[in-house]
C-alpha angles and dihedrals in degrees: 000000000000125000127213092220118088118252115263115229118225089243090062094055113093117244091240091057090049090051092049090050090049091050091050090049092050092050091051091048090051091050090051090050090052091050091050091049094049092044089052092052095049098084090052092048091050091050091050091051092047090051090049091051091049089052091051090049090053091049091049091050092051091047091049090050090049092050092046090050092049091048091050091058093062099265123123126226089245100045122037120233113278092243090065089065095054094091090052095050091049090055092050094051095053 
């Protein structure tokens, strides 16, 4: 693509404009570095979150087993089994 305006030589560009262009370039380069750093950390972050989810699933499974075991002994999820109150009644009678 050709332009009708004549090419500007680097000597004709003021020093302030060159410094502003350099500053803009450095900012863009810093932003690219940050993107690369974050992109590099993402797989590790995803692995950490997957491990955390797996841990929660194990805890939920154990909790469900505990609830199912308690329900199988005749207790309800709302009221504990009567045997769990025995320690309390022995304290009250002494």
